[in-house]
C-alpha positions in Angstrom: 18.9 34.2 1.9 17.3 31.1 4.0 18.4 27.7 3.1 15.9 25.8 1.2 14.2 22.8 3.4 12.2 20.1 2.2 11.1 16.5 2.4 10.2 13.3 -0.3 6.9 12.0 -0.6 7.4 8.4 -1.5 5.1 5.2 -1.0 7.0 2.1 0.0 6.1 -1.0 1.9 8.4 -3.5 3.7 8.5 -6.5 1.8 9.8 -8.6 4.6 6.7 -7.4 6.9 4.4 -8.5 4.2 6.1 -11.9 4.0 6.0 -12.0 8.2 2.4 -11.3 7.6 2.3 -14.3 4.8 3.7 -16.9 7.1 1.5 -16.1 9.5 -1.3 -16.1 7.6 -0.6 -19.5 5.8 -0.4 -20.8 9.9 -3.8 -20.1 10.8 -4.9 -21.3 7.4 -3.4 -24.6 8.2 -4.3 -24.7 12.1 -7.7 -22.7 11.3 -10.6 -25.3 12.0 -12.7 -23.4 9.3 -10.5 -23.0 6.6 -7.9 -26.2 7.6 -9.1 -28.4 5.0 -10.8 -25.9 2.7 -8.3 -26.5 -0.1 -7.7 -22.4 0.0 -3.9 -21.3 -0.8 -1.9 -18.4 -0.7 1.6 -17.7 -2.4 3.3 -14.7 -2.5 5.5 -13.6 -5.1 8.1 -11.3 -3.7 10.1 -10.1 -6.7 6.7 -9.5 -8.9 5.4 -7.9 -5.7 1.9 -10.2 -5.6 -0.3 -12.2 -3.7 -2.3 -15.1 -4.8 -5.9 -16.3 -3.3 -6.7 -19.7 -4.3 -9.9 -20.8 -3.0 -12.7 -23.9 -3.6 -15.4 -20.6 -3.3 -15.5 -16.6 -3.6 -16.7 -16.6 0.5 -13.5 -18.9 1.7 -11.6 -16.7 -0.3 -13.3 -13.5 1.3 -12.4 -15.2 4.5 -8.7 -16.1 3.8 -8.1 -12.0 2.3 -9.7 -11.2 6.0 -6.8 -13.4 7.9 -4.1 -11.9 5.3 -5.7 -8.3 6.3 -5.4 -8.9 10.0 -1.8 -10.2 9.7 -1.0 -7.4 7.7 -2.3 -4.8 9.8 -0.6 -6.1 12.8 2.6 -6.0 11.1 2.0 -2.4 10.3 1.1 -2.7 7.1 -1.8 -0.2 5.8 -4.5 -2.2 3.6 -4.2 0.5 1.3 -0.6 -1.0 0.1 -2.9 -4.1 -1.2 -4.5 -3.7 -4.4 -6.9 -6.9 -4.6 -8.1 -7.3 -8.4 -11.5 -9.1 -9.1 -12.4 -12.7 -8.8 -11.0 -14.8 -11.6 -12.9 -18.4 -12.1 -10.5 -21.1 -12.2 -10.7 -24.6 -12.7 -13.1 -26.8 -10.7 -15.5 -23.8 -10.0 -12.5 -22.8 -7.6 -11.7 -19.0 -7.6 -8.3 -16.9 -7.7 -7.6 -13.6 -6.6 -4.5 -11.5 -7.1 -3.3 -8.8 -5.6 -0.8 -6.1 -6.3 1.7 -4.3 -3.1 2.0 -0.7 -4.0 5.5 0.3 -4.9 6.3 4.0 -5.6 3.5 6.7 -6.6 2.3 6.4 -10.1 2.3 9.5 -12.7 -1.6 10.3 -12.1 -1.4 10.4 -8.3 1.8 12.1 -8.2 -0.2 14.8 -10.5 -2.8 14.8 -8.2 -0.9 15.7 -5.2 1.2 18.0 -7.3 -2.6 19.6 -8.1 -3.9 19.5 -4.9 -0.7 21.1 -3.1 -0.6 24.1 -5.6 -4.1 24.6 -5.1 -3.6 25.3 -1.3 -1.8 28.8 -2.6 1.3 27.5 -0.3 4.9 28.9 -0.4 6.7 26.0 -1.6 7.7 23.8 -5.1 6.9 21.0 -6.0 8.8 18.5 -8.6 8.2 15.1 -9.4 11.0 12.7 -9.3 10.4 9.1 -10.6 8.3 7.3 -8.2 8.5 9.8 -5.6 7.5 13.7 -5.0 10.0 16.2 -3.1 8.7 19.1 -1.5 10.7 22.3 -0.9 10.2 25.6 0.7 12.0 28.2 2.6 10.3 27.7 5.6 9.7 24.8 7.5 6.3 26.0 9.0 4.8 25.9 5.4 6.5 22.3 5.0 4.7 21.2 8.0 1.2 22.5 6.6 1.6 20.2 3.7 2.5 17.3 5.5 -0.5 17.9 7.8 -2.6 18.6 4.7 -1.5 15.3 2.5 -2.1 13.4 6.1 -5.6 14.3 5.6 -6.3 13.3 1.8 -7.1 9.7 0.4 -4.8 9.0 -2.5 -5.5 5.3 -2.5 -2.6 4.5 -1.2 -0.5 5.0 2.2 1.8 8.1 1.8 5.1 8.6 3.7 7.4 11.4 4.6 11.2 11.0 4.2 14.4 13.1 4.4 13.0 16.1 6.0 16.0 18.6 6.2 
């Protein structure tokens, strides 16, 4: 009987890289002539996995978010890992936007991925284990097909394929 191969589908973000991108964005805010004295600020809560942008206007907040996005991309972090909330009106006509950094695959997304893999009619077994999925099959080629299929799909967050054995 053939040994069963498997891999895990996870969605993780390296918080150290997010912190590095945050520090670079903060430096650029202090040095860039159009944002230097605008009153815009960014804060990062590593434990809560949130980033907050405070700005005097929605336009300035958009510029700050663009700066953060460019730094995240340079650090190799997919922008779908950062989910920006709607602008919140703050005191003095200023605007605050909070971003949450995705960690793990939530139940709805895991169910959708599971359903999509089963719809492909491939000979594999998918199990949901907390915030990750384990895909196992006797054929490594089938697992490669599953990975290729998932790379072509968009689930609103970055997926990584780890523990391939």
